C-alpha positions in Angstrom: -18.2 31.4 6.5 -14.8 29.8 5.6 -13.3 26.8 7.5 -16.4 25.5 9.3 -16.7 22.1 10.0 -18.9 19.4 8.8 -20.4 19.2 12.1 -21.0 23.0 12.2 -22.5 23.2 8.5 -24.9 20.3 9.0 -26.0 19.7 12.9 -28.3 16.9 13.4 -27.8 16.2 9.6 -24.6 15.4 10.2 -24.8 13.4 13.7 -27.8 11.3 11.7 -25.5 10.5 8.9 -22.2 9.4 10.5 -24.1 7.6 13.8 -26.4 5.7 11.5 -23.5 5.0 8.9 -25.0 6.2 6.1 -21.8 5.8 4.6 -19.2 2.6 5.3 -16.5 4.8 5.7 -17.4 8.0 8.0 -14.6 9.7 6.0 -16.6 9.7 3.1 -19.5 12.3 4.4 -17.0 14.9 5.7 -15.3 14.8 2.5 -18.6 15.4 0.2 -19.0 18.2 -1.7 -23.1 19.7 -0.9 -24.6 20.4 -4.3 -26.4 23.8 -2.9 -25.9 26.0 -0.4 -25.0 24.1 3.2 -27.9 26.4 5.0 -30.0 25.4 2.7 -29.8 21.5 2.7 -30.0 21.9 6.4 -33.5 23.6 6.3 -34.5 21.2 4.0 -33.5 18.3 6.1 -35.1 19.5 9.3 -38.2 20.3 6.9 -38.1 16.6 5.9 -36.4 14.5 8.3 -40.4 13.3 9.7 -42.1 12.9 6.7 -43.4 9.5 6.1 -41.1 7.4 3.8 -38.3 9.8 4.4 -34.8 8.1 3.6 -31.6 9.6 5.1 -29.6 8.0 2.6 -31.8 8.9 -0.3 -31.3 12.6 1.0 -27.2 12.2 1.2 -27.3 10.9 -2.5 -29.8 13.8 -3.9 -27.9 16.8 -2.0 -24.1 15.8 -1.9 -21.8 14.6 -4.4 -19.9 11.8 -2.6 -16.4 11.5 -3.2 -14.9 8.1 -4.7 -11.2 6.5 -4.6 -9.2 7.5 -7.6 -8.1 4.6 -9.6 -4.5 3.4 -9.7 -2.9 0.9 -12.3 -4.3 -2.5 -12.0 -2.0 -5.6 -11.6 1.7 -6.1 -11.8 2.2 -5.1 -15.6 5.8 -3.4 -14.8 8.7 -3.2 -12.6 7.8 -2.1 -9.3 10.4 1.1 -9.8 8.6 1.8 -13.3 5.0 1.6 -11.3 5.9 4.3 -8.6 7.1 6.4 -11.4 3.5 6.3 -13.1 1.9 6.7 -10.0 3.4 10.1 -9.1 1.0 12.0 -11.6 -1.7 9.9 -10.3 -1.5 11.6 -6.8 -1.2 15.1 -8.3 -4.1 17.2 -7.2 -5.0 21.1 -7.3 -7.5 23.1 -5.3 -6.8 26.9 -5.7 -10.3 28.3 -4.6 -12.4 27.5 -1.7 -15.4 26.0 -2.2 -18.9 26.8 -0.2 -19.2 23.9 2.1 -16.4 21.9 0.4 -14.1 20.8 3.4 -11.0 21.0 1.5 -8.8 23.9 2.0 -7.7 25.9 -1.2 -3.7 26.0 -1.5 -1.8 27.8 -4.1 0.3 25.0 -5.6 -0.4 21.6 -6.7 -0.2 19.1 -4.0 0.3 15.0 -3.8 -2.2 13.0 -1.9 -1.2 9.7 0.1 -3.8 7.6 -2.0 -7.3 5.5 -1.2 -9.6 7.8 1.3 -6.9 9.8 1.9 -7.6 13.1 -1.0 -5.8 15.8 0.7 -2.5 16.6 1.6 -1.2 15.3 4.7 1.3 17.0 6.7 4.0 14.4 7.8 3.4 12.1 4.8 4.4 14.3 2.7 8.3 14.6 4.1 8.9 10.7 3.1 7.0 11.0 -0.2 9.1 14.1 -1.1 12.4 11.9 -0.5 11.0 9.6 -3.2 10.2 12.4 -5.6 13.8 13.4 -5.8 15.2 10.5 -6.1 13.0 10.4 -9.3 14.0 13.8 -10.3 10.4 14.9 -9.7 11.8 18.1 -8.1 8.7 20.0 -9.6 6.5 18.0 -7.4 8.6 18.0 -4.0 9.1 22.0 -4.3 5.3 22.9 -4.5 4.6 20.9 -1.4 7.3 23.0 0.6 5.6 26.0 -1.1 2.0 24.7 -0.2 3.0 24.2 3.9 4.5 27.7 3.9 1.4 28.9 3.1 0.0 27.3 5.4 2.4 28.5 8.5 1.3 32.0 6.8 -2.3 31.3 6.4 -2.7 29.7 10.0 0.1 29.8 12.0 0.7 25.9 11.8 0.4 23.1 9.5 -2.6 21.3 10.2 -2.8 17.6 9.9 -4.4 17.4 6.5 -5.9 20.4 4.7 -9.5 19.9 5.8 -11.3 22.4 7.6 -12.5 19.3 10.2 -8.6 19.2 11.0 -7.8 22.7 11.6 -7.6 21.9 15.2 -4.8 19.7 15.2 -1.2 19.1 13.4 0.9 16.4 13.1 4.8 15.5 13.9 6.7 18.8 13.0 8.6 17.8 9.7 9.0 21.3 8.2 11.8 22.0 8.8 13.1 18.5 7.6 11.6 19.7 4.2 13.3 22.8 4.2 16.6 20.8 5.0 15.8 18.2 2.1 15.3 20.9 -0.5 18.3 22.9 0.2 20.4 20.0 0.5 23.8 21.9 -0.2 23.0 24.6 2.1 20.6 23.7 4.8 21.4 26.5 7.1 20.7 28.8 3.8 16.9 27.2 3.8 16.3 28.1 7.1 17.6 31.6 6.7 14.8 32.0 4.0 12.4 30.3 6.0 12.6 31.5 9.3 9.8 33.4 9.6 7.5 30.0 9.0 9.9 27.8 11.4 9.3 30.6 14.1 5.6 30.4 13.5 5.6 26.6 13.9 7.7 26.7 16.8 5.5 29.3 18.5 2.7 27.2 18.0 4.1 24.2 19.5 5.4 26.4 22.6 1.9 28.7 23.0 1.3 28.8 26.3 5.3 28.4 27.7 5.0 32.0 29.4 3.9 31.8 32.7 3.0 28.2 33.2 3.5 26.5 36.8 5.4 23.6 37.3 3.0 20.6 37.2 0.6 22.3 35.2 -0.3 22.1 31.0 -1.4 24.1 28.5 -2.7 23.4 24.7 1.0 21.3 23.9 3.3 22.6 26.0 4.0 21.5 30.2 6.3 22.1 32.7 7.3 19.3 34.8 6.9 19.4 38.7 10.5 20.3 38.9 10.1 23.2 36.2 11.4 20.9 33.2 9.8 22.4 29.9 8.1 19.6 27.4 6.0 19.0 24.7 2.6 16.4 24.3 0.2 16.2 21.6 -3.0 17.9 21.5 -6.2 19.3 20.1 -8.0 22.0 20.7 -11.3 20.7 20.0 -13.0 18.1 22.6 -15.7 16.6 20.4 -15.3 12.9 18.6 -13.3 13.6 15.1 -15.9 14.5 12.6 -14.5 11.7 10.1 -14.7 9.2 12.8 -17.5 10.6 14.6 -19.1 7.0 15.5 -15.9 5.2 16.3 -15.3 8.0 19.1 -19.0 8.1 20.6 -18.7 4.4 21.0 -15.1 4.7 22.6 -16.2 7.2 25.1 -19.5 5.2 26.0 -16.8 2.3 26.6 -14.8 4.5 29.1 -16.7 4.0 32.0 -16.7 6.7 34.5 -14.7 8.8 32.2 -16.3 12.7 30.9 -16.5 12.1 27.2 -14.4 15.3 26.1 -11.5 14.0 27.8 -11.5 10.9 25.8 -12.2 12.5 22.5 -9.6 15.2 23.4 -7.2 12.3 23.9 -8.2 10.7 20.6 -8.0 13.6 18.8 -4.5 14.2 20.5 -3.5 10.4 19.1 -4.4 11.8 15.4 -2.0 14.7 15.9 0.6 12.1 16.8 0.1 10.3 13.2 0.1 7.2 15.0 -3.8 6.8 15.1 -3.9 4.7 17.3 -1.6 2.6 19.2 -1.4 1.1 22.6 1.1 3.4 23.2 -1.1 5.8 24.3 -3.4 3.7 26.2 -3.0 3.2 30.1 -4.1 -0.7 29.3 -3.0 -1.3 25.8 -5.2 -3.7 24.9 -8.3 -0.9 25.7 -9.1 2.1 23.5 -11.2 3.6 26.2 -8.3 4.1 28.5 -6.6 6.3 25.9 -4.3 9.1 27.5 -2.4 10.7 24.9 -2.6 14.2 26.6 -1.0 12.6 29.7 2.1 11.7 27.5 5.3 13.5 26.5 6.4 11.7 23.3 10.1 11.4 22.8 9.6 11.6 19.1 7.8 14.8 19.1 10.2 16.2 21.4 13.4 15.2 19.3 12.0 16.8 16.6 11.4 19.6 18.3 14.8 19.6 19.6 15.9 19.8 15.7 13.5 22.5 14.8 15.1 24.3 17.4 18.5 24.0 16.2 17.2 24.7 12.5 16.0 28.1 14.0 19.4 29.0 15.6 21.1 27.9 12.2 18.6 30.1 10.0 18.9 33.1 12.8 22.6 32.6 12.3 23.0 32.9 9.1 20.4 36.1 9.1 22.4 37.8 11.2 20.4 37.6 14.2 22.7 36.5 17.2 20.6 37.2 19.7 17.9 34.7 18.3 20.4 32.0 17.5 22.0 31.9 20.9 18.6 31.8 22.3 17.5 28.8 20.2 20.9 27.1 20.6 20.0 27.0 24.6 16.7 25.4 23.7 18.0 23.1 21.5 20.6 22.2 24.4 18.1 22.1 27.0 16.0 19.7 24.9 18.4 17.7 24.4 19.7 17.2 27.6 16.0 16.2 28.6 16.1 13.6 26.1 19.1 12.3 28.1 17.7 12.6 31.6 14.1 12.2 31.4 13.5 9.8 27.9 16.6 7.9 28.1 15.8 4.5 30.5 19.1 3.3 31.1 18.0 -0.3 32.7 15.6 -0.7 29.7 18.2 0.0 27.1 15.9 2.6 25.4 14.3 5.5 25.0 10.9 5.8 25.6 7.9 8.5 26.3 7.3 10.0 29.3 4.2 10.1 31.4 4.7 13.8 32.6 2.1 13.0 36.0 4.0 9.7 36.7 7.5 10.8 35.4 9.2 7.3 37.1 6.4 5.3 35.5 8.2 2.2 32.8 6.9 2.9 29.1 7.2 0.5 26.3 9.8 0.3 23.7 8.4 1.7 20.4 9.9 2.5 16.8 9.6 6.2 18.2 12.7 5.3 20.5 14.7 5.8 17.5 14.3 9.4 16.3 16.6 10.4 19.0 19.1 8.6 16.7 17.5 9.4 13.6 18.2 13.1 14.5 21.4 12.9 15.7 20.7 13.4 19.4 21.8 9.7 21.3 25.2 8.9 22.7 27.1 6.1 21.0 26.6 4.1 24.0 23.0 4.9 23.7 22.9 4.0 20.0 24.5 0.8 20.7 22.0 -0.1 23.7 19.1 0.5 21.6 20.5 -1.5 18.4 20.6 -4.3 20.6 16.6 -3.9 21.5 15.6 -3.1 17.9 17.1 -6.8 16.9 15.8 -8.2 20.2 12.6 -7.2 20.1 11.5 -4.9 16.9 13.1 -6.6 13.9 10.5 -8.8 12.4 11.0 -10.8 9.0 9.7 -8.0 6.8 11.3 -4.9 8.8 10.6 -2.8 11.6 7.8 -3.4 14.1 6.2 -0.6 14.9 5.7 -1.3 18.7 6.0 -5.5 19.9 2.3 -5.5 21.4 -0.6 -7.0 19.5 -3.4 -4.8 20.2 -5.7 -4.7 17.1 -4.7 -1.4 16.6 -3.1 -0.1 13.3 0.2 1.3 15.1 1.0 -2.1 16.8 2.0 -5.5 15.7 2.3 -7.0 13.1 2.6 -4.0 11.4 5.3 -2.0 10.0 5.3 1.6 8.5 7.4 3.6 6.1 8.6 6.5 8.0 9.1 4.2 11.1 11.6 2.1 8.9 13.1 5.2 7.3 14.2 6.9 10.3 15.2 4.0 12.3 17.4 3.1 9.6 18.6 6.4 9.2 19.5 6.5 12.6 20.8 3.5 13.5 23.4 3.8 10.3 24.1 7.5 11.4 25.8 6.0 14.8 27.4 3.4 12.8 25.2 0.3 13.2 24.8 0.4 9.3 24.5 -3.8 9.2 20.9 -3.6 11.4 19.8 -0.4 9.3 20.6 -2.7 6.0 19.0 -5.9 7.6 15.5 -3.6 8.2 15.7 -1.7 5.0 16.2 -4.9 3.1 13.4 -6.9 4.8 10.8 -3.8 4.2 11.7 -3.2 0.9 11.7 -7.0 -0.2 8.5 -8.1 1.4 7.1 -4.7 -0.4 8.1 -5.9 -3.6 6.4 -9.3 -3.0 3.3 -7.7 -2.1 3.6 -5.5 -5.3 4.1 -8.8 -6.9 1.0 -10.4 -5.5 -1.3 -7.8 -5.8 -0.1 -4.7 -7.9 -0.3 -2.4 -5.2 1.8 -0.2 -2.9 0.4 -0.5 0.5 0.4 2.3 3.7 1.4 -0.2 5.9 2.5 -3.8 5.9 2.3 -6.7 8.1 6.2 -7.4 9.1 5.9 -10.8 10.0 4.2 -12.1 7.0 4.0 -10.7 3.3 0.4 -9.3 3.4 -0.9 -6.0 4.1 -1.1 -4.2 7.5 -4.5 -4.5 9.1 -6.3 -3.5 12.4 -7.5 0.4 13.1 -10.6 1.9 11.9 -10.6 1.5 8.0 -9.2 -1.0 5.4 -5.5 -0.6 4.4 -5.0 1.9 1.9 -3.5 2.0 -1.7 -1.4 4.5 -3.7 0.7 5.3 -1.3 3.0 8.3 -1.1 5.1 7.4 1.8 5.9 4.2 0.6 7.1 4.8 -2.6 8.7 7.8 -0.8 10.7 5.5 1.0 11.2 2.2 -0.9 12.8 4.6 -3.7 14.5 6.2 -0.8 16.3 2.7 0.7 16.9 1.6 -2.9 19.0 4.3 -4.1 20.5 5.4 -1.1 21.4 3.1 2.2 20.5 -0.5 -0.4 22.6 0.7 -3.1 25.8 1.8 -1.2 
């Protein structure tokens, strides 16, 4: 059967492998290819598991082809720009036909992976990668990415977190419309009109369940506040441990005393949909992952991006000659912009913040996500001014923008800085006239990326913005490759830092 997950395919075998840490990284086994039919492997495991001398590790090696990490050029042999140009083709993959038991989804066009353990196409990573591809004249690689995402929307009705069967229950930050605008830079509205069915499909995915939703209730990714205001949250349609992090999620649920495990697992999965996996941002106690409550939070960045999507649909419908749809989505976008100003803007704190939708008056911390409304042009001049002051005081590190000021041990907290957040913050600040601060963020981050490259020969997924070293924390070692870092570095150097 197509698109079954490893747990569905292998049952007790899967659980034994993941809980027993047969592979150091839980993602290794879920990305493995079976050497024979999955049903036959499962039957053989049940027949052999209790025999004397049975070795689970040997069984896995015999019956599965485990993936390795693709090599990247060792050592700083060339300048960083030349190195990035050489990396683009090394990150290209093709997988046009599904293979029985393989979790990798088939795609019609070549695609780029981020690098390292990430051997599939990722959703929000790809937008930032595309920016660098276009600067480097690799439209031939950027256009197939958009074609693949269009295919996913037509096939599944949404874009999954990544192109693996075990990620078909969640998406990621909705940036498809930004990809369309990027590749139709001279006339974004024409691109929105061309891709109107896909844009509307993505919006329908995020808004599923809005009809008839009572005040104070939520369904999947949509929620209605007590006063009737409609907003969105992150979600996952499964409430089991993430298959790529099964053991970690089981242990987290065991530490969450008094909580139903399925609720913990749902919140962990929703955190993965956010792209910020993980951060104290999602936790009642930022230092304790067992208190994760992602589904209780209406994120400022998600709701800002959906306002942008609604505006894109309005533009596309207008260009397509559908005035009724255009007006309906203009109204949706305007309503969401108003909610950003009335529910997500914290005047006393001077920044945008997430909203705890069951406790709307509760304070929420400053994070780099607070700058996404600026990035999308949804902030007032006064809000941008106050936000810039907060960034200067609390988020600006020696090597770029902190993800949050909190030190929790999670990778989407201090001291880490991430390429997409540097880009959205700098672009947002520059858009509102705070060019000096925008350039400072970009310059500090790019300089650190360059220094780490000179020391290691690597481009990394995340960086420590306090010291010149790779970022850390989280569930796995820092990976190299690395798609969005390459893209944002190139875009900064040829854009904001070249002007």
